[in-house]
C-alpha positions in Angstrom: 41.1 -102.1 -132.0 41.5 -106.1 -132.4 45.1 -105.6 -130.6 43.9 -105.9 -127.5 43.3 -109.2 -125.8 39.9 -107.6 -123.9 38.3 -107.0 -127.8 39.5 -110.6 -129.0 38.3 -112.3 -126.0 35.1 -111.0 -126.6 34.8 -111.3 -130.4 35.9 -115.1 -129.6 33.5 -115.6 -126.5 30.6 -113.9 -128.9 31.2 -116.5 -131.6 31.0 -120.0 -129.3 27.8 -118.3 -127.8 26.6 -118.1 -131.5 27.3 -121.6 -131.9 25.9 -122.7 -129.0 22.7 -120.7 -129.6 22.5 -121.9 -133.4 23.2 -125.4 -132.2 20.5 -125.7 -129.3 18.1 -123.8 -131.6 18.3 -126.6 -134.5 18.4 -129.7 -131.9 15.2 -128.0 -130.4 13.7 -127.6 -134.5 14.3 -131.3 -134.5 13.0 -132.5 -131.9 9.5 -130.3 -132.4 9.5 -131.1 -136.0 10.0 -134.9 -135.7 7.3 -135.1 -133.0 4.8 -133.2 -134.4 5.2 -135.8 -137.8 4.7 -138.7 -135.6 1.6 -137.2 -134.0 0.1 -135.7 -137.1 0.7 -139.2 -138.6 -0.7 -141.4 -135.5 -3.7 -138.5 -135.6 -4.4 -139.4 -139.7 -3.9 -143.1 -138.6 -6.4 -143.0 -135.8 -9.1 -140.8 -138.4 -8.4 -143.2 -141.0 -8.9 -146.5 -138.5 -12.1 -144.9 -137.5 -13.6 -144.2 -141.1 -12.8 -147.7 -142.2 -14.8 -149.1 -139.3 -17.3 -146.7 -140.1 -17.3 -147.5 -143.5 -17.1 -150.9 -143.0 -20.3 -150.7 -140.7 -22.4 -148.8 -143.5 -21.4 -151.6 -145.8 -22.5 -154.1 -143.3 -26.0 -151.7 -143.2 -26.3 -151.6 -146.9 -26.1 -155.3 -147.9 -29.0 -155.6 -144.8 -30.9 -152.8 -146.5 -30.8 -154.6 -150.0 -31.6 -158.3 -148.3 -34.4 -156.7 -146.3 -35.7 -155.1 -149.7 -35.0 -158.0 -151.7 -37.0 -160.4 -149.0 -40.1 -157.8 -149.2 -40.0 -157.9 -152.9 -40.6 -161.9 -152.9 -42.8 -161.9 -149.8 -45.9 -160.0 -151.2 -47.8 -159.6 -148.4 -49.5 -156.2 -148.8 -50.6 -156.1 -145.4 -47.5 -155.6 -144.2 -45.8 -152.8 -146.0 -41.6 -152.6 -145.5 -40.7 -149.1 -143.7 -39.7 -146.7 -146.1 -35.9 -145.4 -145.9 -35.6 -141.7 -144.8 -33.1 -140.5 -146.9 -30.3 -140.1 -145.3 -30.5 -142.9 -143.0 -28.7 -145.5 -145.5 -27.2 -144.9 -148.8 -27.8 -147.7 -151.3 -24.2 -148.2 -152.1 -20.8 -147.9 -150.8 -19.2 -145.4 -153.2 -22.0 -143.0 -151.8 -21.5 -144.1 -148.1 -17.9 -143.6 -149.0 -18.3 -139.4 -150.1 -21.3 -139.4 -147.1 -18.1 -140.2 -144.7 -15.8 -138.1 -146.4 -17.8 -134.6 -146.1 -17.8 -135.4 -142.4 -13.4 -135.4 -142.8 -13.4 -132.0 -144.5 -10.1 -130.3 -142.9 -8.2 -127.2 -144.2 -5.1 -128.8 -143.5 -5.5 -132.0 -144.6 -6.9 -133.5 -148.0 -8.2 -137.1 -147.5 -9.1 -139.9 -150.6 -10.2 -143.3 -150.6 -9.2 -145.5 -153.7 -10.2 -148.9 -154.4 -8.2 -152.0 -155.1 -7.1 -150.7 -158.1 -6.3 -147.7 -157.2 -9.0 -145.6 -158.8 -10.1 -142.8 -156.0 -13.8 -143.3 -154.8 -14.0 -140.3 -153.2 -11.9 -137.3 -152.1 -11.7 -133.7 -150.2 -9.0 -132.6 -152.8 -9.2 -131.5 -156.5 -8.2 -134.2 -158.8 -4.9 -132.2 -159.5 -3.4 -132.2 -155.9 -4.8 -135.5 -156.3 -2.5 -136.9 -159.0 0.3 -133.7 -157.5 -0.2 -135.9 -153.9 -0.1 -139.4 -155.4 3.2 -139.3 -157.4 6.3 -141.2 -156.6 3.7 -142.8 -153.4 4.5 -146.5 -153.1 2.0 -149.0 -154.2 -0.4 -150.8 -151.8 0.2 -148.3 -148.8 -3.0 -148.3 -146.9 -2.4 -144.9 -145.2 -0.6 -142.3 -147.6 0.8 -139.4 -146.2 0.0 -136.2 -148.8 1.3 -132.7 -148.7 -1.1 -129.7 -149.4 
């Protein structure tokens, strides 16, 4: 059966075609995976920058609110009562603001963690076990850390 030249050429062409298809599929997969990874990283970086800007604004609002409260206590003018804060208007601590901001970022595919300068988690959308697994082997000093899970 393998003695005919037609059969040998058919098998040889089939093998070459299979190698070409496999190489094309592998190259396509690598290009798509790289582009998807870059896009995901860019989106997460943008979310991080946006969240950081929101938290910095929230921090300024908290400082202004504390200053307003301190000034209103000092003034002791009974005719002029300071307006009461609505409960969700301005959190009194940056930690509360971070937790509030992270509630808006809940995602099925991504977990978000905000760490303080000492590496202590202030707020997180992932469980402690997943957080510890994700932070293993991550270089210290990274601002945005990509975590699986």
